[in-house]
PyMOL commands that place a pseudoatom at each C-alpha (Angstrom):
pseudoatom trace, name=CA, resn=MET, resi=1, chain=A, elem=C, hetatm=0, pos=[79.009, 14.712, -100.061]
pseudoatom trace, name=CA, resn=ALA, resi=2, chain=A, elem=C, hetatm=0, pos=[82.204, 14.702, -98.444]
pseudoatom trace, name=CA, resn=LYS, resi=3, chain=A, elem=C, hetatm=0, pos=[84.617, 17.541, -98.735]
pseudoatom trace, name=CA, resn=VAL, resi=4, chain=A, elem=C, hetatm=0, pos=[87.388, 16.971, -100.740]
pseudoatom trace, name=CA, resn=LEU, resi=5, chain=A, elem=C, hetatm=0, pos=[90.321, 19.143, -100.684]
pseudoatom trace, name=CA, resn=GLU, resi=6, chain=A, elem=C, hetatm=0, pos=[92.835, 19.710, -103.832]
pseudoatom trace, name=CA, resn=GLY, resi=7, chain=A, elem=C, hetatm=0, pos=[96.304, 19.654, -103.595]
pseudoatom trace, name=CA, resn=LEU, resi=8, chain=A, elem=C, hetatm=0, pos=[96.318, 16.314, -101.142]
pseudoatom trace, name=CA, resn=TYR, resi=9, chain=A, elem=C, hetatm=0, pos=[97.517, 12.923, -101.892]
pseudoatom trace, name=CA, resn=TYR, resi=10, chain=A, elem=C, hetatm=0, pos=[94.700, 10.351, -101.126]
pseudoatom trace, name=CA, resn=ALA, resi=11, chain=A, elem=C, hetatm=0, pos=[94.707, 6.564, -100.116]
pseudoatom trace, name=CA, resn=GLU, resi=12, chain=A, elem=C, hetatm=0, pos=[92.066, 4.016, -101.065]
pseudoatom trace, name=CA, resn=SER, resi=13, chain=A, elem=C, hetatm=0, pos=[91.917, 3.496, -97.502]
pseudoatom trace, name=CA, resn=HIS, resi=14, chain=A, elem=C, hetatm=0, pos=[90.907, 7.128, -96.949]
pseudoatom trace, name=CA, resn=GLU, resi=15, chain=A, elem=C, hetatm=0, pos=[94.370, 8.535, -95.388]
pseudoatom trace, name=CA, resn=TYR, resi=16, chain=A, elem=C, hetatm=0, pos=[95.190, 12.112, -96.839]
pseudoatom trace, name=CA, resn=VAL, resi=17, chain=A, elem=C, hetatm=0, pos=[98.820, 13.315, -97.147]
pseudoatom trace, name=CA, resn=ARG, resi=18, chain=A, elem=C, hetatm=0, pos=[99.580, 17.101, -96.900]
pseudoatom trace, name=CA, resn=VAL, resi=19, chain=A, elem=C, hetatm=0, pos=[102.993, 17.699, -98.560]
pseudoatom trace, name=CA, resn=GLU, resi=20, chain=A, elem=C, hetatm=0, pos=[105.015, 20.890, -97.197]
pseudoatom trace, name=CA, resn=GLY, resi=21, chain=A, elem=C, hetatm=0, pos=[108.766, 20.620, -98.132]
pseudoatom trace, name=CA, resn=GLU, resi=22, chain=A, elem=C, hetatm=0, pos=[110.162, 17.255, -96.618]
pseudoatom trace, name=CA, resn=PHE, resi=23, chain=A, elem=C, hetatm=0, pos=[107.687, 16.430, -94.018]
pseudoatom trace, name=CA, resn=GLY, resi=24, chain=A, elem=C, hetatm=0, pos=[103.912, 14.659, -95.312]
pseudoatom trace, name=CA, resn=PHE, resi=25, chain=A, elem=C, hetatm=0, pos=[101.071, 15.365, -92.768]
pseudoatom trace, name=CA, resn=ILE, resi=26, chain=A, elem=C, hetatm=0, pos=[99.017, 12.266, -92.474]
pseudoatom trace, name=CA, resn=GLY, resi=27, chain=A, elem=C, hetatm=0, pos=[95.134, 12.166, -91.582]
pseudoatom trace, name=CA, resn=ILE, resi=28, chain=A, elem=C, hetatm=0, pos=[91.858, 10.425, -92.026]
pseudoatom trace, name=CA, resn=THR, resi=29, chain=A, elem=C, hetatm=0, pos=[89.696, 12.139, -94.875]
pseudoatom trace, name=CA, resn=ASP, resi=30, chain=A, elem=C, hetatm=0, pos=[86.420, 14.024, -94.090]
pseudoatom trace, name=CA, resn=TYR, resi=31, chain=A, elem=C, hetatm=0, pos=[84.949, 11.172, -95.807]
pseudoatom trace, name=CA, resn=ALA, resi=32, chain=A, elem=C, hetatm=0, pos=[86.410, 8.187, -93.242]
pseudoatom trace, name=CA, resn=GLN, resi=33, chain=A, elem=C, hetatm=0, pos=[85.426, 10.589, -90.582]
pseudoatom trace, name=CA, resn=GLU, resi=34, chain=A, elem=C, hetatm=0, pos=[82.345, 10.492, -91.889]
pseudoatom trace, name=CA, resn=GLN, resi=35, chain=A, elem=C, hetatm=0, pos=[81.842, 6.813, -92.324]
pseudoatom trace, name=CA, resn=LEU, resi=36, chain=A, elem=C, hetatm=0, pos=[82.871, 6.214, -88.682]
pseudoatom trace, name=CA, resn=GLY, resi=37, chain=A, elem=C, hetatm=0, pos=[81.009, 8.574, -86.704]
pseudoatom trace, name=CA, resn=ASN, resi=38, chain=A, elem=C, hetatm=0, pos=[81.622, 10.168, -83.559]
pseudoatom trace, name=CA, resn=VAL, resi=39, chain=A, elem=C, hetatm=0, pos=[85.758, 9.348, -82.938]
pseudoatom trace, name=CA, resn=VAL, resi=40, chain=A, elem=C, hetatm=0, pos=[86.385, 8.372, -79.374]
pseudoatom trace, name=CA, resn=TYR, resi=41, chain=A, elem=C, hetatm=0, pos=[90.208, 7.401, -79.802]
pseudoatom trace, name=CA, resn=VAL, resi=42, chain=A, elem=C, hetatm=0, pos=[92.902, 7.787, -81.866]
pseudoatom trace, name=CA, resn=ASP, resi=43, chain=A, elem=C, hetatm=0, pos=[96.152, 5.032, -81.596]
pseudoatom trace, name=CA, resn=MET, resi=44, chain=A, elem=C, hetatm=0, pos=[98.937, 6.648, -82.825]
pseudoatom trace, name=CA, resn=PRO, resi=45, chain=A, elem=C, hetatm=0, pos=[102.590, 5.359, -83.223]
pseudoatom trace, name=CA, resn=GLU, resi=46, chain=A, elem=C, hetatm=0, pos=[105.651, 7.314, -80.926]
pseudoatom trace, name=CA, resn=VAL, resi=47, chain=A, elem=C, hetatm=0, pos=[107.872, 9.820, -82.377]
pseudoatom trace, name=CA, resn=ASP, resi=48, chain=A, elem=C, hetatm=0, pos=[110.858, 8.294, -84.303]
pseudoatom trace, name=CA, resn=ASP, resi=49, chain=A, elem=C, hetatm=0, pos=[108.705, 5.463, -85.483]
pseudoatom trace, name=CA, resn=ALA, resi=50, chain=A, elem=C, hetatm=0, pos=[109.162, 4.420, -89.091]
pseudoatom trace, name=CA, resn=VAL, resi=51, chain=A, elem=C, hetatm=0, pos=[105.884, 3.702, -90.932]
pseudoatom trace, name=CA, resn=THR, resi=52, chain=A, elem=C, hetatm=0, pos=[105.966, 1.923, -94.346]
pseudoatom trace, name=CA, resn=ALA, resi=53, chain=A, elem=C, hetatm=0, pos=[103.599, 2.665, -97.056]
pseudoatom trace, name=CA, resn=GLY, resi=54, chain=A, elem=C, hetatm=0, pos=[100.605, 0.099, -97.284]
pseudoatom trace, name=CA, resn=ASP, resi=55, chain=A, elem=C, hetatm=0, pos=[101.575, -0.732, -93.312]
pseudoatom trace, name=CA, resn=ASP, resi=56, chain=A, elem=C, hetatm=0, pos=[99.284, -0.178, -90.520]
pseudoatom trace, name=CA, resn=PHE, resi=57, chain=A, elem=C, hetatm=0, pos=[100.343, 2.725, -88.213]
pseudoatom trace, name=CA, resn=GLY, resi=58, chain=A, elem=C, hetatm=0, pos=[97.927, 3.200, -85.648]
pseudoatom trace, name=CA, resn=ALA, resi=59, chain=A, elem=C, hetatm=0, pos=[93.794, 2.897, -85.595]
pseudoatom trace, name=CA, resn=VAL, resi=60, chain=A, elem=C, hetatm=0, pos=[90.814, 5.227, -85.157]
pseudoatom trace, name=CA, resn=GLU, resi=61, chain=A, elem=C, hetatm=0, pos=[87.740, 4.344, -82.931]
pseudoatom trace, name=CA, resn=SER, resi=62, chain=A, elem=C, hetatm=0, pos=[84.261, 5.384, -82.940]
pseudoatom trace, name=CA, resn=VAL, resi=63, chain=A, elem=C, hetatm=0, pos=[81.453, 4.626, -81.089]
pseudoatom trace, name=CA, resn=LYS, resi=64, chain=A, elem=C, hetatm=0, pos=[80.367, 2.235, -83.800]
pseudoatom trace, name=CA, resn=ALA, resi=65, chain=A, elem=C, hetatm=0, pos=[83.658, 0.676, -85.174]
pseudoatom trace, name=CA, resn=ALA, resi=66, chain=A, elem=C, hetatm=0, pos=[87.340, 0.574, -85.035]
pseudoatom trace, name=CA, resn=SER, resi=67, chain=A, elem=C, hetatm=0, pos=[89.387, 1.336, -88.362]
pseudoatom trace, name=CA, resn=ASP, resi=68, chain=A, elem=C, hetatm=0, pos=[93.223, 0.870, -88.836]
pseudoatom trace, name=CA, resn=LEU, resi=69, chain=A, elem=C, hetatm=0, pos=[95.483, 3.592, -90.234]
pseudoatom trace, name=CA, resn=VAL, resi=70, chain=A, elem=C, hetatm=0, pos=[97.262, 2.810, -93.092]
pseudoatom trace, name=CA, resn=ALA, resi=71, chain=A, elem=C, hetatm=0, pos=[100.434, 4.768, -94.047]
pseudoatom trace, name=CA, resn=PRO, resi=72, chain=A, elem=C, hetatm=0, pos=[100.062, 6.038, -97.478]
pseudoatom trace, name=CA, resn=VAL, resi=73, chain=A, elem=C, hetatm=0, pos=[103.943, 6.928, -97.595]
pseudoatom trace, name=CA, resn=SER, resi=74, chain=A, elem=C, hetatm=0, pos=[106.943, 5.643, -95.952]
pseudoatom trace, name=CA, resn=GLY, resi=75, chain=A, elem=C, hetatm=0, pos=[108.930, 7.964, -93.630]
pseudoatom trace, name=CA, resn=THR, resi=76, chain=A, elem=C, hetatm=0, pos=[110.045, 8.666, -89.879]
pseudoatom trace, name=CA, resn=VAL, resi=77, chain=A, elem=C, hetatm=0, pos=[107.168, 10.146, -87.468]
pseudoatom trace, name=CA, resn=VAL, resi=78, chain=A, elem=C, hetatm=0, pos=[108.637, 13.311, -86.656]
pseudoatom trace, name=CA, resn=GLU, resi=79, chain=A, elem=C, hetatm=0, pos=[105.431, 14.520, -84.439]
pseudoatom trace, name=CA, resn=VAL, resi=80, chain=A, elem=C, hetatm=0, pos=[102.449, 13.326, -83.306]
pseudoatom trace, name=CA, resn=ASN, resi=81, chain=A, elem=C, hetatm=0, pos=[98.884, 15.461, -82.896]
pseudoatom trace, name=CA, resn=THR, resi=82, chain=A, elem=C, hetatm=0, pos=[99.277, 14.816, -79.337]
pseudoatom trace, name=CA, resn=ALA, resi=83, chain=A, elem=C, hetatm=0, pos=[95.518, 17.437, -79.269]
pseudoatom trace, name=CA, resn=LEU, resi=84, chain=A, elem=C, hetatm=0, pos=[93.915, 14.250, -80.159]
pseudoatom trace, name=CA, resn=GLU, resi=85, chain=A, elem=C, hetatm=0, pos=[94.821, 12.057, -77.128]
pseudoatom trace, name=CA, resn=ASP, resi=86, chain=A, elem=C, hetatm=0, pos=[92.486, 14.571, -75.070]
pseudoatom trace, name=CA, resn=GLN, resi=87, chain=A, elem=C, hetatm=0, pos=[90.426, 15.480, -77.829]
pseudoatom trace, name=CA, resn=PRO, resi=88, chain=A, elem=C, hetatm=0, pos=[89.780, 12.763, -80.552]
pseudoatom trace, name=CA, resn=GLU, resi=89, chain=A, elem=C, hetatm=0, pos=[86.463, 14.561, -81.769]
pseudoatom trace, name=CA, resn=LEU, resi=90, chain=A, elem=C, hetatm=0, pos=[88.430, 17.103, -83.764]
pseudoatom trace, name=CA, resn=ILE, resi=91, chain=A, elem=C, hetatm=0, pos=[88.849, 14.575, -86.220]
pseudoatom trace, name=CA, resn=ASN, resi=92, chain=A, elem=C, hetatm=0, pos=[84.871, 15.064, -86.955]
pseudoatom trace, name=CA, resn=GLN, resi=93, chain=A, elem=C, hetatm=0, pos=[85.792, 18.640, -86.735]
pseudoatom trace, name=CA, resn=ASP, resi=94, chain=A, elem=C, hetatm=0, pos=[87.847, 19.217, -89.402]
pseudoatom trace, name=CA, resn=ALA, resi=95, chain=A, elem=C, hetatm=0, pos=[89.603, 16.208, -90.549]
pseudoatom trace, name=CA, resn=PHE, resi=96, chain=A, elem=C, hetatm=0, pos=[91.757, 17.838, -92.876]
pseudoatom trace, name=CA, resn=ALA, resi=97, chain=A, elem=C, hetatm=0, pos=[92.600, 20.089, -90.115]
pseudoatom trace, name=CA, resn=ASN, resi=98, chain=A, elem=C, hetatm=0, pos=[93.698, 17.742, -87.780]
pseudoatom trace, name=CA, resn=TRP, resi=99, chain=A, elem=C, hetatm=0, pos=[95.950, 16.043, -88.696]
pseudoatom trace, name=CA, resn=ILE, resi=100, chain=A, elem=C, hetatm=0, pos=[97.246, 12.725, -87.345]
pseudoatom trace, name=CA, resn=ILE, resi=101, chain=A, elem=C, hetatm=0, pos=[101.008, 11.935, -87.363]
pseudoatom trace, name=CA, resn=LYS, resi=102, chain=A, elem=C, hetatm=0, pos=[104.246, 14.386, -89.298]
pseudoatom trace, name=CA, resn=VAL, resi=103, chain=A, elem=C, hetatm=0, pos=[106.351, 12.295, -90.982]
pseudoatom trace, name=CA, resn=LYS, resi=104, chain=A, elem=C, hetatm=0, pos=[109.766, 13.049, -92.488]
pseudoatom trace, name=CA, resn=LEU, resi=105, chain=A, elem=C, hetatm=0, pos=[109.392, 11.708, -95.891]
pseudoatom trace, name=CA, resn=ASP, resi=106, chain=A, elem=C, hetatm=0, pos=[111.326, 8.340, -97.027]
pseudoatom trace, name=CA, resn=ASP, resi=107, chain=A, elem=C, hetatm=0, pos=[110.727, 8.727, -101.007]
pseudoatom trace, name=CA, resn=THR, resi=108, chain=A, elem=C, hetatm=0, pos=[108.389, 11.243, -102.714]
pseudoatom trace, name=CA, resn=ALA, resi=109, chain=A, elem=C, hetatm=0, pos=[108.173, 9.352, -105.934]
pseudoatom trace, name=CA, resn=GLU, resi=110, chain=A, elem=C, hetatm=0, pos=[105.543, 7.006, -103.606]
pseudoatom trace, name=CA, resn=LEU, resi=111, chain=A, elem=C, hetatm=0, pos=[103.254, 9.931, -103.682]
pseudoatom trace, name=CA, resn=ASP, resi=112, chain=A, elem=C, hetatm=0, pos=[102.940, 9.374, -107.357]
pseudoatom trace, name=CA, resn=SER, resi=113, chain=A, elem=C, hetatm=0, pos=[100.967, 5.860, -106.585]
pseudoatom trace, name=CA, resn=LEU, resi=114, chain=A, elem=C, hetatm=0, pos=[98.198, 8.478, -104.596]
pseudoatom trace, name=CA, resn=MET, resi=115, chain=A, elem=C, hetatm=0, pos=[94.935, 9.600, -105.856]
pseudoatom trace, name=CA, resn=ASP, resi=116, chain=A, elem=C, hetatm=0, pos=[94.512, 13.454, -106.225]
pseudoatom trace, name=CA, resn=ALA, resi=117, chain=A, elem=C, hetatm=0, pos=[91.133, 15.340, -105.375]
pseudoatom trace, name=CA, resn=THR, resi=118, chain=A, elem=C, hetatm=0, pos=[89.377, 14.554, -108.494]
pseudoatom trace, name=CA, resn=ALA, resi=119, chain=A, elem=C, hetatm=0, pos=[90.409, 10.913, -108.330]
pseudoatom trace, name=CA, resn=TYR, resi=120, chain=A, elem=C, hetatm=0, pos=[89.604, 10.411, -104.522]
pseudoatom trace, name=CA, resn=ALA, resi=121, chain=A, elem=C, hetatm=0, pos=[86.218, 11.852, -104.943]
pseudoatom trace, name=CA, resn=ALA, resi=122, chain=A, elem=C, hetatm=0, pos=[85.302, 9.812, -107.756]
pseudoatom trace, name=CA, resn=HIS, resi=123, chain=A, elem=C, hetatm=0, pos=[86.849, 6.850, -105.974]
pseudoatom trace, name=CA, resn=CYS, resi=124, chain=A, elem=C, hetatm=0, pos=[84.525, 7.788, -102.447]
pseudoatom trace, name=CA, resn=GLU, resi=125, chain=A, elem=C, hetatm=0, pos=[81.274, 8.083, -104.981]
pseudoatom trace, name=CA, resn=ALA, resi=126, chain=A, elem=C, hetatm=0, pos=[82.290, 4.328, -106.480]
for i in range(1, 126): cmd.bond("trace and resi %d" % i, "trace and resi %d" % (i + 1))
show_as sticks, trace
zoom trace
């Protein structure tokens, strides 16, 4: 069974948000990286780009599939994980430690529409 961490917010499209103050670290879940297989490329937005909840902000490509990244929350990109440019496989090693983008959150109320760890684990089993 894929790892699901407590204290994060999860989207049905298998992205997570780790909130620290006014910032959210967004990545794909352990379940998502297991489904994709070996990640070979991560397409990320630029710093200062706006992301909107429910809209695509990039893609993750593996040897067997490409998957759009859907923003679980809205915000402005303040940092991208540049380590993934040269080592996209870091996502396979630890999806939760290797976030993709850091955003300044527009509206923390958006987090209320996301799942907690228990609900996400049930979603993955369904």
